C-alpha positions in Angstrom: -5.6 -2.1 -10.0 -9.0 -0.6 -8.9 -10.6 -3.5 -7.1 -9.8 -7.0 -5.6 -12.8 -9.2 -5.2 -12.3 -11.9 -2.5 -14.6 -14.9 -2.3 -14.3 -17.7 0.3 -15.7 -21.0 -1.0 -16.7 -24.2 0.9 -18.7 -26.8 -1.1 -21.0 -24.5 -3.1 -19.5 -25.2 -6.6 -22.6 -24.4 -8.6 -23.4 -21.2 -6.8 -19.8 -20.1 -7.0 -19.7 -20.7 -10.7 -22.8 -18.6 -11.2 -21.3 -15.9 -8.9 -18.1 -15.7 -11.0 -20.0 -15.7 -14.3 -22.1 -12.8 -13.1 -19.0 -10.8 -12.1 -17.4 -11.4 -15.6 -20.7 -10.5 -17.3 -21.4 -7.2 -15.4 -18.1 -5.8 -14.3 -17.1 -3.3 -17.0 -15.1 -0.1 -17.0 -13.1 -1.2 -14.0 -9.7 -2.9 -13.6 -10.3 -5.8 -11.2 -9.0 -9.1 -10.0 -10.8 -12.0 -8.3 -9.2 -14.1 -5.6 -11.0 -17.2 -4.6 -10.0 -19.0 -1.4 -11.3 -22.6 -1.4 -11.6 -24.0 2.1 -10.9 -27.6 1.2 -14.1 -28.3 -0.7 -15.0 -31.8 -1.6 -17.6 -31.1 -4.3 -15.3 -30.7 -7.3 -15.0 -27.0 -6.8 -11.3 -27.3 -7.4 -11.7 -28.6 -10.9 -14.1 -25.9 -11.8 -11.9 -23.2 -10.4 -8.8 -24.4 -12.3 -10.9 -24.2 -15.5 -12.1 -20.6 -14.7 -8.5 -19.5 -13.8 -7.2 -21.0 -17.1 -9.8 -18.9 -19.0 -9.5 -15.7 -17.0 -6.0 -14.3 -16.3 -7.4 -12.0 -13.6 -8.5 -14.9 -11.4 -6.3 -16.3 -8.6 -7.1 -19.4 -6.6 -5.8 -20.4 -3.2 -6.5 -24.0 -2.3 -6.4 -24.7 1.5 -5.7 -28.2 2.7 -8.3 -27.8 5.5 -11.2 -25.6 6.3 -9.6 -22.5 7.9 -12.8 -20.6 8.5 -14.2 -17.4 7.0 -11.9 -14.9 8.7 -8.6 -16.5 8.1 -9.4 -17.4 4.5 -10.5 -13.8 3.8 -7.2 -12.7 5.2 -5.3 -15.0 2.9 -7.0 -13.3 0.0 -6.3 -9.9 1.5 -2.6 -10.6 1.6 -2.6 -11.0 -2.2 -4.9 -8.1 -3.0 -3.5 -5.5 -5.3 -6.7 -3.3 -5.7 -7.2 0.1 -4.2 -10.4 -1.3 -2.8 -11.4 -4.8 -1.8 -14.8 -6.4 -2.0 -15.5 -9.3 0.3 -18.5 -11.3 -1.1 -20.0 -14.7 -0.4 -20.0 -17.3 -3.1 -23.8 -17.6 -3.0 -24.3 -14.2 -4.5 -24.9 -12.9 -8.1 -24.5 -9.5 -9.7 -27.4 -8.2 -11.7 -25.7 -5.0 -12.7 -22.3 -3.4 -12.8 -22.1 -3.2 -9.0 -18.3 -3.3 -8.9 -18.1 0.0 -10.9 -21.1 1.6 -9.2 -19.6 1.1 -5.7 -16.1 2.0 -6.9 -17.3 5.3 -8.3 -19.4 5.9 -5.1 -16.3 5.4 -2.9 -14.2 7.6 -5.1 -16.7 10.4 -4.9 -17.1 10.1 -1.1 -13.6 10.0 0.3 -14.9 10.3 3.9 -16.5 6.8 3.6 -14.2 3.9 4.4 -16.5 1.0 4.0 -19.9 0.4 2.4 -22.5 -2.1 1.4 -25.5 -2.1 -0.9 -28.9 -3.7 -1.2 -29.0 -7.5 -0.8 -32.0 -9.3 -2.3 -33.3 -12.9 -2.1 -33.8 -14.6 -5.4 -37.6 -13.8 -5.3 -36.7 -10.1 -5.2 -37.5 -9.6 -1.5 -35.0 -7.4 0.3 -32.6 -9.1 2.7 -31.9 -7.1 5.8 -28.1 -6.7 6.0 -27.8 -4.0 8.7 -27.8 -4.4 12.5 -26.8 -2.4 15.5 -24.2 -3.4 18.1 -25.4 -6.5 20.1 -26.5 -6.0 23.7 -26.8 -8.5 26.5 -30.6 -8.9 26.5 -30.9 -9.3 22.7 -28.4 -12.2 22.8 -30.1 -13.9 25.8 -33.3 -13.7 23.8 -31.7 -15.3 20.8 -29.9 -18.1 22.7 -33.2 -19.2 24.2 -34.9 -19.1 20.7 -37.5 -16.7 22.0 -37.0 -14.5 18.9 -39.1 -17.0 17.0 -42.1 -16.1 19.1 -41.8 -12.5 20.2 -39.6 -9.6 19.4 -39.3 -7.0 22.2 -38.0 -3.5 21.6 -34.4 -4.4 22.5 -34.3 -7.2 19.9 -35.9 -4.9 17.2 -33.2 -2.4 18.0 -30.4 -4.9 17.6 -31.9 -6.2 14.3 -32.4 -2.5 13.2 -36.0 -3.1 12.3 -36.5 0.7 11.9 -33.6 1.0 9.3 -34.7 2.7 6.1 -33.2 0.7 3.2 -34.4 3.2 0.7 -31.9 5.9 1.7 -28.2 6.2 2.1 -27.0 6.4 5.7 -24.3 5.4 8.2 -24.6 1.9 9.7 -23.2 0.4 12.8 -23.0 -3.2 11.6 -23.1 -4.5 8.0 -23.3 -8.1 7.0 -20.0 -9.7 6.2 -21.5 -11.4 3.1 -20.8 -8.2 1.1 -18.3 -5.6 2.3 -16.7 -3.0 0.0 -13.7 -1.3 1.8 -10.5 0.6 1.3 -7.7 -2.0 1.1 -5.3 0.2 3.1 -7.9 0.6 5.9 -8.5 -3.1 6.0 -4.8 -3.9 6.2 -4.3 -1.1 8.8 -6.7 -2.8 11.2 -5.1 -6.2 10.6 -7.9 -7.6 8.5 -10.6 -9.9 9.8 -10.2 -11.0 13.4 -9.1 -14.7 13.4 -10.5 -15.0 16.9 -13.6 -16.2 15.0 -14.0 -19.3 12.8 -17.3 -18.3 11.2 -20.0 -15.8 12.3 -19.5 -12.7 14.5 -16.3 -11.7 12.6 -18.3 -9.1 10.7 -19.6 -7.5 13.9 -16.1 -7.4 15.3 -14.8 -5.8 12.0 -17.4 -3.1 12.1 -16.8 -2.5 15.8 -13.0 -2.0 15.3 -13.6 0.2 12.3 -15.8 2.5 14.2 -13.5 2.6 17.2 -10.9 4.0 14.8 -13.3 6.6 13.6 -13.9 5.0 10.2 -17.2 5.7 8.5 -19.4 2.7 7.4 -22.3 3.5 5.0 -25.2 1.6 3.5 -26.2 2.8 0.0 -29.2 1.7 -2.1 -27.6 2.6 -5.4 -26.9 -1.0 -6.4 -28.3 -4.5 -5.6 -26.9 -8.0 -5.4 -28.8 -11.3 -5.2 -28.0 -13.4 -2.1 -29.0 -17.0 -1.8 -27.8 -16.8 1.9 -26.4 -19.5 4.0 -25.8 -22.3 1.5 -22.5 -23.3 3.0 -23.9 -23.1 6.5 -26.9 -25.2 5.5 -24.6 -28.2 5.1 -24.1 -28.2 8.9 -26.5 -29.6 11.5 -28.2 -27.4 14.0 -26.1 -28.4 16.9 -22.8 -27.7 15.0 -24.0 -24.3 13.9 -25.1 -23.4 17.4 -21.7 -24.3 18.8 -20.0 -22.0 16.3 -22.5 -19.2 16.9 -21.9 -19.5 20.7 -18.1 -19.5 20.3 -18.3 -16.3 18.3 -20.8 -14.7 20.7 -18.7 -15.4 23.7 -15.5 -14.2 22.0 -17.2 -10.9 21.1 -18.6 -10.3 24.5 -15.3 -11.2 26.2 -13.7 -8.5 24.1 -16.2 -5.8 24.2 -18.5 -6.3 27.3 -18.1 -6.8 31.0 -17.2 -10.1 32.6 -20.7 -10.6 34.2 -22.4 -10.4 30.9 -19.9 -12.8 29.4 -20.4 -15.3 32.3 -24.2 -15.3 32.1 -24.1 -15.7 28.3 -21.7 -18.6 28.8 -24.2 -20.3 31.0 -27.1 -19.6 28.6 -25.1 -20.9 25.7 -25.1 -24.3 27.4 -28.9 -24.3 27.4 -28.9 -23.2 23.8 -27.0 -26.3 22.8 -29.8 -28.4 24.4 -32.4 -26.5 22.4 -30.3 -26.9 19.2 -30.1 -30.6 19.8 -33.9 -30.8 20.2 -34.3 -28.8 17.0 -32.0 -31.2 15.2 -33.7 -34.2 16.6 -37.1 -33.1 15.4 -35.7 -31.5 12.2 -36.9 -28.0 13.0 -35.4 -25.4 10.7 -34.8 -22.2 12.5 -34.9 -18.9 10.6 -31.7 -16.9 10.1 -31.6 -13.5 11.8 -32.0 -11.8 8.5 -35.4 -13.4 8.1 -36.7 -12.5 11.6 
């Protein structure tokens, strides 16, 4: 088996169906399987998935009885994966070319690379930034207080990798967890995704651990994927999303930064909940970090 494609779904039935159909349409010349982990969707995803699995013998479905979060659900899929490589991709994505084979060949020809990602695009063709650098204290303070919507100082631009050249292949510190192509053995060696996180921040933790072990992470522009971005998260209110973001942020900083930084961010996170409540009350729609 060349490749295992793992998709975690939560209430995005129509987008997931389009995602799966695009994989079937464009994935040629490669032996692959698809493992969909459904996190207790209530939108008739299960009926659709049973039909797809009946029609395609290379599709496996895992139905969870509760929403276990992104990291744990991905690890469920990883346990079943038989491919030499594994592709973790979000359900709100679509192939527009034979990305599976393109990236498989790329990894086979570059044995020093352990994980990679490619171009992500919004449906209108605009590029979606999917590379960041390791988060620092000041960049996260700025984001918690929503100041990034008004002004972007140099430390924030550095974190968001605003100077990253998406037209050329290069190493990356942090790649978005929405689309990660990686050696299965490497993924299993590091214990998969950290289940310290429910959703968000698990991709930063993954990349941090990979690089600590000397593994090479690369961005390549040789293929592109459409990403509708955040459709599952859009079902949650601002305050709920802020709570989950804060929980991931504090977990990450507790693991990789000093106690003072963690303590100050914990205090700031309380203020951020007030700001999120105000945004929810007045129905403000904050931008995702990829759109900053």
